[in-house]
C-alpha positions in Angstrom: -17.9 2.3 -25.6 -15.4 4.0 -23.2 -11.9 2.5 -23.4 -9.5 3.2 -20.5 -6.0 4.0 -21.7 -4.4 2.7 -18.6 -2.1 -0.3 -18.9 -2.3 -2.6 -16.0 0.8 -4.6 -14.9 0.4 -7.9 -13.1 3.9 -9.2 -13.2 7.5 -8.3 -12.2 7.8 -9.8 -8.8 9.0 -13.2 -10.1 6.3 -14.7 -7.8 8.1 -13.5 -4.7 6.1 -11.5 -2.1 8.0 -8.6 -0.4 10.0 -9.9 2.6 10.6 -7.8 5.7 14.2 -6.9 5.1 14.2 -6.5 1.3 13.4 -2.8 1.1 16.2 -1.8 3.4 18.6 -4.2 1.7 17.7 -2.9 -1.7 17.9 0.7 -0.6 21.4 0.2 0.8 22.4 -1.6 -2.4 21.3 1.3 -4.5 22.9 3.9 -2.2 26.2 2.1 -2.6 26.0 2.7 -6.4 25.4 -0.9 -7.2 23.5 -2.1 -10.2 20.7 -4.6 -10.2 21.7 -5.7 -13.7 25.3 -6.4 -12.8 26.5 -10.0 -12.5 27.7 -9.4 -8.9 24.3 -8.2 -7.7 23.5 -11.7 -6.4 26.7 -11.6 -4.3 26.0 -8.1 -2.9 22.4 -8.8 -2.1 23.0 -12.5 -1.0 20.0 -13.8 -2.9 19.4 -15.7 -6.2 19.0 -13.9 -9.5 15.2 -14.0 -9.6 15.2 -12.5 -6.1 17.4 -9.6 -7.2 14.8 -8.7 -9.8 12.1 -9.1 -7.2 13.8 -6.7 -4.8 14.2 -4.1 -7.5 10.5 -4.6 -8.4 9.3 -4.1 -4.8 11.4 -1.0 -4.3 9.7 0.5 -7.4 6.3 -0.8 -6.5 6.5 0.9 -3.0 7.5 4.2 -4.6 11.0 4.0 -3.2 12.9 3.9 -6.4 12.4 6.0 -9.5 14.7 6.0 -12.6 17.2 4.0 -10.6 17.4 6.5 -7.7 15.9 6.4 -4.2 12.9 8.7 -3.7 12.5 11.2 -0.9 10.4 8.9 1.2 13.0 6.2 0.8 15.7 8.5 2.2 13.4 9.7 4.9 12.8 6.1 6.2 15.9 4.2 5.3 19.0 6.5 5.3 21.7 5.0 7.5 22.4 8.3 9.4 19.1 10.1 9.4 16.5 7.5 8.4 13.4 7.6 10.7 12.8 3.9 10.7 15.4 2.0 8.7 14.4 -1.4 10.0 10.7 -0.9 9.9 10.0 -1.3 13.6 7.2 1.3 13.8 3.6 0.2 12.8 3.1 3.6 11.2 5.9 2.8 8.7 4.0 -0.3 7.6 0.8 1.8 7.1 2.8 4.4 5.2 4.4 1.7 2.9 1.0 0.1 2.4 -0.3 3.5 1.2 2.6 4.0 -1.1 2.2 0.5 -2.6 -1.5 1.4 -3.5 -0.7 4.9 -4.5 2.4 4.2 -6.7 0.3 2.1 -9.1 3.2 0.2 -10.6 1.8 -3.0 -9.1 -1.7 -2.4 -10.5 -3.4 -5.1 -8.5 -3.1 -3.2 -5.2 -5.0 -0.1 -6.2 -7.6 -2.2 -8.1 -8.0 -4.5 -5.1 -8.0 -2.1 -2.1 -10.1 0.6 -3.8 -12.1 -0.6 -6.8 -12.7 -4.2 -5.8 -13.2 -3.4 -2.1 -15.8 -0.8 -3.0 -17.6 -3.3 -5.2 -17.4 -6.4 -3.1 -17.6 -4.8 0.3 -16.2 -7.5 2.5 -16.0 -11.2 1.6 -14.5 -12.6 -1.6 -12.8 -15.5 -3.2 -9.7 -15.7 -5.4 -12.0 -16.5 -8.3 -14.1 -13.4 -7.8 -11.0 -11.2 -7.6 -9.7 -12.8 -10.8 -13.0 -12.3 -12.7 -13.0 -8.6 -11.5 -9.4 -8.0 -12.7 -10.2 -9.6 -16.0 -13.3 -7.3 -16.4 -11.3 -4.2 -15.4 -8.5 -5.1 -17.9 -11.1 -5.7 -20.6 -12.2 -2.1 -20.2 -8.7 -0.9 -21.3 -7.1 -0.7 -24.7 -4.8 -3.6 -23.7 -7.5 -6.3 -23.1 -5.6 -8.7 -25.4 -2.6 -8.7 -23.1 -4.6 -10.3 -20.2 -3.0 -13.6 -19.1 -5.0 -15.8 -16.8 -2.0 -17.5 -15.2 0.0 -14.3 -14.7 -3.0 -12.6 -12.9 -3.5 -15.8 -10.8 0.1 -15.6 -9.6 -0.2 -11.9 -8.9 -3.3 -12.6 -6.7 -1.3 -15.3 -4.9 1.5 -12.9 -4.2 -0.9 -10.2 -3.0 -2.4 -12.6 -0.5 1.0 -13.7 0.7 1.8 -10.1 1.4 -1.2 -9.6 3.6 -2.8 -12.9 4.8 -1.3 -14.4 7.9 -0.3 -18.0 7.1 -1.8 -20.9 9.1 0.2 -21.9 12.2 2.5 -24.9 11.6 3.8 -23.7 8.2 7.5 -23.0 7.7 8.8 -19.8 9.3 9.7 -18.5 5.9 6.0 -18.0 5.2 5.8 -15.4 8.0 8.4 -13.1 6.6 6.1 -11.0 4.4 6.5 -7.3 5.2 2.8 -6.3 5.6 1.4 -9.2 7.5 1.2 -7.3 10.8 -1.3 -4.9 9.4 -3.8 -7.7 9.5 -5.8 -6.3 6.6 -7.0 -9.5 4.9 -8.0 -12.7 6.6 -9.1 -16.1 5.5 -12.5 -17.3 6.8 -12.4 -19.9 9.6 -15.6 -21.5 8.2 -14.5 -21.7 4.5 -10.9 -21.8 3.5 -11.8 -20.5 0.0 -13.4 -17.3 1.4 -11.3 -14.3 2.4 -12.4 -11.0 3.8 -11.2 -7.4 4.4 -10.5 -7.3 8.1 -12.4 -4.1 9.0 -12.6 -4.9 12.8 -9.4 -6.8 13.8 -6.8 -4.9 11.8 -3.9 -3.2 13.4 -4.8 0.3 14.6 -4.2 2.9 11.9 -1.9 5.8 12.9 -4.0 9.0 12.4 -1.0 11.0 11.2 -0.4 8.5 8.4 -4.0 9.0 7.3 -3.6 12.7 7.4 -0.4 12.4 5.3 -2.4 10.3 2.8 -5.2 12.9 2.7 -2.8 15.8 2.0 -0.9 13.8 -0.6 -4.1 12.8 -2.3 -5.9 16.2 -2.3 -3.1 17.9 -4.4 -3.5 21.4 -3.1 -7.3 21.6 -2.9 -8.7 23.1 0.3 -11.9 21.1 0.4 -12.0 17.3 0.5 -15.3 15.6 -0.1 -16.4 12.7 2.0 -16.5 10.4 -1.1 -12.8 11.1 -1.6 -12.1 10.4 2.1 -14.0 7.1 1.7 -11.8 6.1 -1.1 -8.8 6.6 1.1 -10.6 4.8 3.9 -10.9 1.8 1.7 -7.2 1.6 1.3 -6.8 1.4 5.1 -9.9 -0.8 5.6 -11.6 1.8 7.7 -15.3 1.6 8.3 -17.4 4.8 7.8 -17.5 5.2 11.6 -13.7 4.7 12.0 -13.2 7.2 9.2 -15.3 9.9 10.9 -13.6 9.2 14.3 -10.1 9.5 12.7 -11.1 12.8 11.0 -12.5 14.2 14.2 -9.4 13.2 16.1 -7.2 15.0 13.5 -9.5 18.1 13.7 -8.9 18.1 17.4 -5.1 17.8 16.9 -5.0 20.5 14.2 -7.8 23.0 15.2 -6.3 25.9 13.4 -5.8 24.0 10.2 -8.7 21.6 9.9 -12.5 21.8 10.1 -15.0 19.0 9.5 -18.6 19.8 8.6 -21.7 17.8 8.1 -24.3 20.3 6.8 -27.5 18.8 5.5 -25.8 15.4 5.1 -22.9 16.9 3.0 -19.8 15.9 4.8 -16.5 17.7 4.0 -13.0 18.3 5.4 -11.8 21.8 5.1 -8.1 22.8 5.2 -8.2 26.3 6.7 -4.4 26.5 6.4 -2.1 24.3 4.3 -0.4 21.5 6.2 3.0 20.2 5.0 2.7 16.4 4.7 6.4 16.0 5.4 6.1 18.0 8.6 3.3 15.7 9.7 5.6 12.7 9.2 8.5 14.4 10.9 6.4 15.3 13.9 5.1 11.7 14.1 8.5 10.1 14.0 10.1 12.5 16.4 7.4 12.2 19.0 8.9 9.1 20.5 
């Protein structure tokens, strides 16, 4: 029997979803040479002790903090002088952060959910189905004995708070989750226990962010298979048609660098010339 050596993590957020201003607040805190473990961290950040830990966790989960230092993408977005979108006002930034949350893998549930679970369950699901799936995936690892039902249940709750728009009439605090405006997951109107990946009503994906993700994922290869593109499409809740439309739009924008072929049913994206992913972002953020 194959045993996966990966070790999944379903805790660290102290049961707090990521609030809209936390990433910038945490970034500024680190840039000012403050320490999350210091006693005065609660004063500098203006939050309780558990929230201090949560802010640090989310910075790491979004790939913005490594070994205590801001990453390149963190500086690119949040730097006070040159940051492209320090207060996360651009929809493209939300898509980019969403990609990084899945890609970074520190918060294991996001990659498992948006790629593996999404691929398996297609569209509709319940919390219980997701929990059973996560338990099964964890059982395939060498750390099956570390699975904790309540910990995973809380992690599912936080994931849904990050993405599912709360019902109207609830306290304003419930609407402060960073990624709500992507509209990627919804609760069924007919059954409050059923949720679904919002393939049709989500916010429109910025093509440049998808291209960035493709370049980042392909790791120097010149040919990207359609299966690999579909895995990325799952992250962004793109249907097969939307994926092809997005790829064709990118080929139109980058005719010297990209070519898409569909020969005998074998679909592939060719990189005729290498494209710098950072230049793609730079061009997107300076277009306005």
